[in-house]
N, C-alpha and C positions, 0 to 999 in steps of 0.2 A: 595504447602508447606506454612504453616502458621508460621510466625516468630514473637515472642512477647517477649519484654524485660520488666520485672517487676522490678521497683525500690522501695526501702523501706529504712527506717531509720535503721532497724536491720534485719539481716537474720540469722537464726539459721539453720545450714546445717547438723549437726551431724557428719560430717567427718572432720571438722576443727573448729577452734574457731569461735564464732559468728562474723559476719561481720557488721561493722558499716558503714552506707552509701553505701549499696551494690546493686547488681542487680542479677536477675535470668533470664537467656535467655532460652526460650522454643521454640523448633521447633516441630510443630504438637503436639504430646503427650509426648515428651521426653525433659529432661533437657540437654542442650548442653554446658552451661557454667554458673558458679556462681563465683562472685568476687566483688571487689570494683567497684564503679561506673566508675572510670577512666579506668578500665580494658576493657571496652567496646568501647574505642576510642571516636571519635567525634560523639556525639549523633545527631548532626544536619544532619549528612550524613548517619545515621543508616537506613539500608534497611529493614524495618519492622515496627511493631507497638510498641510504647512505652507506658506503663502504669505506671505513677508515683503515687505510693500509699502514698507518703508523710510520715507523722509521723505514720508509721505503722511497725509492726513486722511480718515477714514472717517465717513460720516454716513448717516442714513436717506434713502431715495429720496424725491424730491419728489412731491407730489400736486397736480396742476393741476385745480382745481375747475370750470373752465368752458372748453370748447373747441368749435369747429366745424371738424373736420378736413377736411370736404368742400372747403373753400376754400383749402387749404394751398399750392396752386400759384400763388395770386394774391399779388401784393405789396400793400402798404397802399394802399387806395383813398382818396385825399385827398378830403375832403368837409367843409369847415368849416361847411356849411349845416345839419348835423345828421343825425339818425338816418334819417328817411324819404327825403330826397334821396340819402343813402348807399345805402339799400336799393334805390332805383331803379337806381343804378349797378351794384350787385352783381347784380341780376337781368339787366341788360343784358349783363354779362360772362359769366354762367354759364348762362343759360336754354337755350342750344343745346349745352351740353356733352353728349357721349356718355357711356354707361356706362363705357367704358374711360377716358375723361378724368377722370370722377369717382373711379374707383378709383385712378388714378395720383396724383391730387391728395390723396386721403386717405392713401395710402401715403407720400407725401412728408411729410405732417404727422406721421405715426407716427414716421418716422425723425428728424424735427426734434425731436420731443418726447423720445424716448429718448436721443438724442445730447446733450441738454442736461440730463439728470438726472431726467426725469420717469419714474417707475415705475408710477404710477397716474394716470388722468385721468378726468374726467367729460365725456362727449361728448354733444352735443345734435345730433340729425340727423333730417332728414325721410325718410331712406331706410335700409333694412337693409344697404346696401352698406358703410357704415362698420363695422358689426359684423363683416361678412365679412372685411374687410381687417385690422381689429385682431386678429381671431382667428388670423391667420397669424404674428403676432409675439409676443414674450414679454410685452408690455405688459398691465397689468391695467386694467380700466375698468368704470365704470358708464355704460351707454349709454341715453340717454333718447330715445325716439321722439317727435319733435316733432309736435304736433297743432295744426291750424288749422281752425276752423269756427265762424263766428258765427251760423249759421242754426239757430235753436232746433228747427226741424222735422227737422234732420239729426242731432241729438244722439245718438239711440239707434244709428243706423247707423254713425256715425263711432266711437262708443265700442266697439261690437262688433268693428268692423274693426281698431281699434287693439289691443285685447286679444288678438284672434286673431293679429295679426302678431307681437307680442312673445312670445306663447306658442310660436309656431312657431319664432321665433329662438332662444328658450331651449332648446327641444327639439333644434333643429338643431345648435347650437354647444356645448351642455353635455352631449353624449354620448348622448342618447336616440335621436337619428337617426343610424343607422350609416352612412348614405350621405355624411355630411359628413366630408371629409378633415382638417378643422381643428378637431375637437372640443376644447373647453377649458372648464374651470370657473373661469377667471380673469375671466369677464365676467358682469356683472349687468345685467339689462334692466329698464327702468322706462318710465313715460310722462312726457312733457314738454309740457303745454299751453303754447304759446309765450309768451303774455302775456295778461293780462286783456282787453285790447282785441281779441284775436284768437280768443277762445273763448267760446261762449255760456254763460249761467248753467246751463242744463240739462246741458250737456256737462261743465262744471266739476264739478257735483254728482256725476255718474256716475264721473268719473275719481277724484275725491277719495275717494269711498266705496270704490272698488276698491283704490286704493293703500293706504288705511288698513287695509282688511281683509287685504291681502297684505303689509303692513308694508314697503312700498316708498317710497323718497323721491320726492317730486314736484318736478321741476325746472321753474323758470319764470323769465322776465325780469320785473323789477319796477322801475318808476320810473327808467327809464334815460335818458329824454330830456324836456326841457321841452315838446317838441312833443306828447307824450302828453297832458299836462295841457290843452293847447288843445283836443284832441279830446274829452276827458272833460267839459270845461266848456262848450264852444261848438259842438261838432260841426263844426269847421273846422280850417284849418291844413294843413301839408304832408302829413299822413297821408292826407287825402282824395284828393289827387292820386295818391299811390302806390297806394292801394287801387283807385282807378278804373283805373289803368294795368294792374293785374293782374286786373281784373274781380272784385274781392272787396268792392266798396263797397256794393252794394245790400242784402245782409243786415245789414251793420253799421248802415246808416241805418234799416232797418226795425225793428230791435230796440234802437236806441240809447235809453239813458236817461242823464240827467245824473248824474255823480258827481264828487266832488272830485279823485279819483285812482284808479289801479288798485287800491290797497290799500283805499280806501273802497268800491269795487265788491266786492272779496272779503269785506270785513268785513260790509257790509250784507246780503250774501247768504249769510252764515254758511259761508264757504268757506276759513277759515283754520284750520290745525292744525299740529302740530309735525312733520308729515311733509314740509313744504315747505322746499326749499332755494332761496332767492331770490337772483338774481344782478343786480348793478349797483347799484341804489338810490342813484345819484349825484344824483337829484333829489327824494329823499324829505324830507318835513318832520318836525318833531319829534313832532307828533301821530300821524302814521302810524308813526313808529318805535316809539312807545309801544304802539300797537296790535299791532304785530308782536311786541314783547317779551312781551305778555300771552299770546301763543300759542306762545312758544318757537320762533320761526322762526329758521333758520340763514341766515347771510348770506355772500355772495361778492362780493368787490371785484375789478373789472377796470380798474385805474387807467389803463393806456396806451390801451386801446380807448376808454374814456370821454373821455379827453383829446383823442385824435385826431379824434373825431367831435363835439367841442365840446359834450359833454354834462355837463361839470363833473367833480367828484371826490367820492367818498363821504367823510363826516365820521367817520373812524375814532375820533377823540377822543370823540365822542358815543356811538358804538357801544360803546366800552370802558366809558364811564361808565354806560351802561344794562346792561352785563353780557352783551352779545351774544357768541355764539361765531361767529367769522368766519375766512374764509380768502381766498385769492386765486386768480384764473384769468387766462389770457392772452387769452381769446376767440380769434378766428381771425386769420390773417395778412392777411386782407382789411381788418381794422381795427387791425392791430398790425404791428410790425416783425419779430417772431419769436415762437416759442413757448417762450422761455427764461425760466423762473421766477426765476432770479437777476436778470436784467435787470428783470423786473416788480417784484421786491422792492425793488431800489435806487430805481427810479422812484417807487414808492409812498412810501418813506421820505422822499424829497426833496419830493414834492408835499405830504405831510402837514405837513412842517416849514414850507414856504412859505405854504400856504393857511390852515392851522389852528393854526400854532405848536405842533404836536403832534410831540413827539420820540419816535418809535417806535424801540426798540432793535433791534439785529440779532437778539438772542435771541427777542424777541417776533415778529419777522417770520419767523424760521426756524420757530417753532412754527406760524405760520399756513400754512406750506408743508408741514408734516409732521404732527405729532401733533394739532393742532387741526383740520386738514383731515380727518384720519382720524375724529375724534370727530363732525364734521359728517355724515360718511357712515355713522356707526354701526359703524365698522370699526377702532376703536382697540385691539381685542383681536387684530387680525390684522396691521395695518400702522401706519406712522407713527412708530415708535421702534425702537431696537435693544435688545431685551430678551428674556429667556427666553420661548419659546413663540410668538413672533411670526415672521412670514415674513422670510426673509433677503433683504430688498430694501434694497440699500445702494449708495452711491456712493464712489468712491475718487478723491481729488484729490491731485495732485502739489504739494507745498509746499516742495520742496527749495530753490527760489530765493526763498522768502519770508523776510523778516527774522525772526530768532528772537524779537524782542520782540512780534511779532504773535501768537505762540503763547499769550500771556497771556490773550487773549480769543478763543477759537476761533470763536465765533459771528461776531464782527466780521471775523475772518480769512476766514471762508467767504463772508459776504455782500458784503464790500467789497474784499477783496484778491484774490479768485480770479475767474477768467474761464473759463466753460465751454469756450470754443473753444480755450483754451490749456492749462488746468490739469486738466480732467476727464479722468481716465485710463481708468476702467472703470465700467460700470453692471452691477450684479448684481440679478437678480430670481428669487425662489424658489431661492436658492442656486446659480444658474447665471449665468455671464457672459452678459449680453444685448448688451453693446456694449463695444468696445475700440478706443480711439484712432480716432475717426471716419475713414472711413465704414464700417468693418467692422461689420456687424450680423448677428448670428446668429439665424436663424429657428428656431422650435421644430419 
């Protein structure tokens, strides 16, 4: 049994007010006590290891709810023309990548994520290579195998192939397959029908039934671009050119029916339930939002990706008014500058203020990156806060050069006064140091 007491100037726990001059007691991979320094008794007689981090701030690790690590070696692909022209450029840049290049790109994303405070992420990927690479590092993840098939006749075949693939992945990486050198229980596998316009009704039905039966989240993109609505309404627009280029247009035309939106498609085909975690929604209307609310759908906002692709920004003011549970994600570096959730949070706060006169507090945004994200994943009994019984996933920030007056609001200090590239000292996952002063990264 390994017993370690971490001391710091400030501890943000999420389940109580920030603690000034506190400690975090870890036994093996779990938190057993959090409190003021004096709550731990006479430290001279403490039976275990004490690490005094001095003028530091300790907080829960960040949860990135939407990534595509495959594309992490790419820089932001500029494309003000919108989603589908951007996808054309993405395909042009990556279609000839070798397996080695894909692995290296994914690995680069893993390192970028951990080194900016992400301890858990939700990965959307068309390949099992992402899972293989993530399994080599301490990072925790929900990995959704992306599914594309608009052909109704192919539904059964695609469904069976997809279930077989994630079952094999789970067995391979979670210990049942003894031939795998990177077995881990830190990864959860699920299915991710890419978007309503990319998956047939029959396949959606099969996926939804399986995910509900197995209590898995369903990951999907929803109402990301105004170009989607042109397709749903008119069977025209930039989407057609893209699908024709990748030779996926014919089945879409064959089975096309007019809908007001992707949500209208899901709703009229009885495909909505609380297992869905929907990402983007920067183009959603009020009626569709109300439909999602009746089904208790969880929402993910990717502010910078939507901005850079000229897709607008989600109305978080309305999300809050309707009582949605929401979090944030970075998407990929092909549609963003980095995988840094602090940068994402600051950008989101600024955009909401400018566009919707919505003043989101640092505390609310911090919750979106931690405890609310954990609730969206159904994992708030494991991660997202620093409290007894939860995993010891936490970050340590150097605040010795910050003004003492900033200590009065630790949430504001963290979101607005710290910078991951300068102030993040250490990342701990399951009670072990996963990263220390980049670029040192300890593999498991």
